[in-house]
N, C-alpha and C positions, 0 to 999 in steps of 0.2 A: 522485500525491505522493511515496510511499514508493518508486519509482524512481529519483526524481529523481538522485539523488547515484551510483547506480550506473549509468543514462544517460550523467551526465554523463562518468564514466572512461572509460566503452565507446566513447564518441564521441571523445574526445581520442585513445585508442589506436588507435581506426581512423583517425582523418585520420594520426595519427604513423607507420600502417603506411600510407602513402601512398592512402587512399580520400578519396573524394567529402565537399568539406566537409558537417558536419552542425549545422544548427543546431535544437534542443530547446526548446522552451515547456513550460515543466512548470506545471500548473494541478490544481485537483481533479478526481478522477474524474468524479464529476457532471459538471461542464462540459465537460470533454473529449469526452465521449462526447455531449453536447448539442450539441456545436460540430460534431461530423464528420455527427453526425446531419441538424442542418440544411442541411449543404452547400452553407453561403452562403462559406467560406473555403476557401481553397486549401491543403490539407495531402497531404506523399507518405508519412507512416507516422502511426499512430496505436498509442500503447501504453496497455495499460487491462489491467484482470483479464479472465479468460477468461469471465465469464458477460457483461460489458459489450460483449466483442468478438462473441461469440455475436449478442448481438442486433442488433450493426451490420452483421453478416454476412448474418443472415437479412433485414435490409431493403435489403440490397443496398448498403450504403455502403462496402463495402472488397470488395476483390476477390478473385473466390472461388479458396477454395485458400491464400492468400495469407496467413491466422492461425499463428502460429507460438508456442508456449510458450519462455517465454526464462528464468524464475524462478519461485521458491516463497518466500512469505515468511511467516515465522511471528508471530502476533502475540503481543506481550509486554505486562506491568504495569511500571509505572513509579510512583514516590513522590516526593516533594521532596527534596532532598539531605540535609537534616539529620533527614530523617522514620526512625523503625525499619522496617524489612523486615519485610513481614507475611508470613504461613505462604501458600505457594501452590503446596505441593506437591500438593493433593489434589484435587479438584473439589468437594469438601463445603468444605477450607480456602479455596479463591477465595471460595465463598458466604458463607463466615464473614467473611472479607474483605471481601466489598462491602455486608456487613449492618453491618459494623462502623462503615464510614467517613462523615465526613459529608459527603463529597459524590467523586461519581465522573465520572470522564470519559471520553467515546469518539467517533469519528469519524462522518463521513457516509459513509464509505466500505464497503469488505466487511468491515473489521472489525468495524465499528461496527453493522452490520445485523444482522451472524451474534450479537454479544454483547445487543443487544436481545432477540434469538430465546432466546438461554439466559437471561436475565434472566425471560424468560415462561415459559419451560418448568421453572423454578425457583418459580416462582407467586410473584416479590417485585417483579416488573415496576411495580406499583401502588405498595407498600410506600416503593420508592424514588424514586418518578419524580420527587419532590420535590427531590431530593440530585440529579440526574443532569445532566450537562451536556455539549451536543453542540459542538462544537466546529466551527465555522463551514468551509466548503468552505477548501482552503490555509491553514489555519491548525493547526500541529501539537499534537495532545493536549498533549503534553510542555511545549511553549509555556507553556500554561496550568497544568500542573505546577509548572514553575520560578515562575511567576508567585505559587503559593498560593492560583491558583482553583479547583485542582480536587487532592483530597487522594491520590486512588487512579485514575491513567490506564490506558488499555487503547489501544491502538494499535499499527501492525505495527513490528515490530523496525526496521527500517529507517529509518522515521521518526523513534525512539528515542535511536540510537546516539550521533548531532550535536548533541544538545539539552543544551545548559549547565544546571545546574540542578537536574540531578536524579536519581537512583540506579534503574537498571533491575533489576527484583526479578528478572524472569527471565520465559521463555516460557510460555505456560499450558502447564498439566499433560496428557499425552497423552489423556485422556480427553472432555477439552473444548476440545482445540487447534482453534483458528480458524486455519488455512494459508490462503493466496490466490494462486494461479498467476497471474503477470503475465505478459502475452505483448504480440505486435504484428500490426497487418497492413498491405499497403501499402491506400491511400485508392485507392477508385473512380476511374478516371479521372484519375490522375496522369499527366502526361507525362514523370514522372522515377523510372515503375517499374522499370526495371534497375536504377539506383542502389539504389532503395530495399530492393530484393532484397539488391541487394549488401551492403549494412549490416545487412539482417537474417541473414545467413547468417554476418557474421562474431560477431556476438551470439548467436548459437544456439548457436556454435563451442567449444572444448574450451579455446581461448585467449580466450574471456571469462570463466573459471570463476574465477578467481582474483579480478577484479574485484567480479564479484558478490558472494563472500564476504566482501571487505571490506566491502561496504556492507550486510552483514547480510543477503543472501538465498542461497538454495540454489540450485548450478544443477540445469536438468533437462536 
């Protein structure tokens, strides 16, 4: 889901340049990986975090040599629009903000997994367990923050920048930065492999860099 805005803009740009029509279905990463792994639906391309793509490649579900990194996404912190901005300038400041928050939200995606590991490393996972809320797949953490269900939300910056009713405090400090590399691969057995590779080549090109930045991503 973190890539949906960037991919929509890139697909539109590709088609405006005379490229093949592209139809993208955006779902949670866990669901996308499961559906490609199951092999019961027809897809030409799959866009996922690099670790998920590696698993699909190991299982033979994507074409050998087709995995291509496209963009890097930083995890950011958000609070409700009317809330004061907490200090997140250092690792200790973030830990203090988490301990003080009445509720903490995170995703089912890579940033959520990494965040849970961070809480465990800090030794506070059990202490805050009753106050943590994991957003359902395809539900932005920012939406929970905007509705007041979560006081302190963590998610990919790209998934927060378009959510009304929240304030983005900023990215996590370097010491605990949670960055995710998103890429794509050609699904094994697609009859449209040539067109799929052309789309990927464009999305990895310098011409695609500005669209990625506009959607909160860093080009690779």
